[in-house]
C-alpha positions, 0 to 999 in steps of 0.5 A: 521503127519510125513513127510518122503522121498523116503527112509522113512527117517524123514524129517519133520512133519506137526503139528496140527497148520499147518492144522488149518492154512490151514483150516482158509485160505480156509475158509477165501478164500471161504468167500471172493469169495462168495462176489465176491472178489479175495481170495488173497485180503487183507485189505492192498491191494492197492486200484488200485489192489482191483478195478481191481479184483472187477470191472469185477464181479460188471460189470457182476452184473450190466448187470444182474441188467439191465435184472431185470430192463427190466422185471420190465419195462414190467409191467410199466402200471400195476405198474402205476395203482397200485402203492403199487406194487412198495413198495412191489417189493423189498421185494420179490426180497430181500428175494429171494436173502437172501434165495439163499445166505443161500443155496449157503453157505451151498452147497459151503461148502459141495462141498469144503468138498467133501460132495456133488457131482452130484451123491448126488445132488438129495437128497440135492436139495429135502432138500433145496427145502423143506426148501425154500418152507417152509420158503416161506409159513411161510414168505409169510403168514407174508408178506401177512398179513402186506400187507393186513393190511397196504394197506387194500387189501387182493388180494395184500396180497395174491399175495405178499405171493404167489410170496414169495413162488415162489421166495424162491423155485427158490432160493433153486433150483438155490442155489443148482444147479448153484454151482454144474453147476459151478463146473462141468464147472471147474469154482470156484462156490464160486466166480461165483455163487452169481451173477447168483443166484441173477439174478435168484431171481430178475427176478423170484421175479419181474416176479412172483409178477408183473405177478400175479398182472397183471392177477389179476389187475381187483380185486386189489384196484387201489388207494393205 
């Protein structure tokens, strides 16, 4: 691509290699930001500098982790009566977090390429919700079967499968709307979204699974 001055005189060119280098740099920056790492950090960056850049987001993540822990603490008596709940809790939260990361990656890329805006968000939200619920049903059936087979309690399996559907639905919604909200607030969605989405999936995952367990506690096998 030629570069000209105000008098249309050729002053240089932009080669394909230059464009490819920019694309690579932008992709690498988005990848780092999705992990909560500054886009200009490199493997040779001094440890003190890396610490300064990473600590704030990890501190925020710690605060949100305490929020999830507080939700779990509300159901301590339920967990003490059915200890198998503690075994399967990380599955619900972990699957929600992974599903949210998948959605977030697709949405952030679409935002970066100009393929997604608030005007087209409804279609994207419906698509991601359908994917989330579909994965939730499929994975929920598998998880429910394993829980039933290992703990010999069909109700426990049903609760685990239902919580999986609820949390993967939440992951799809949060993974779509949170980065859009961040963009609207002029905050880099690749940098800030991960922490908040993880909070959503952890809190909703624990609350749905343990809340259902508390409701159906009389029907659960107490000795696990």
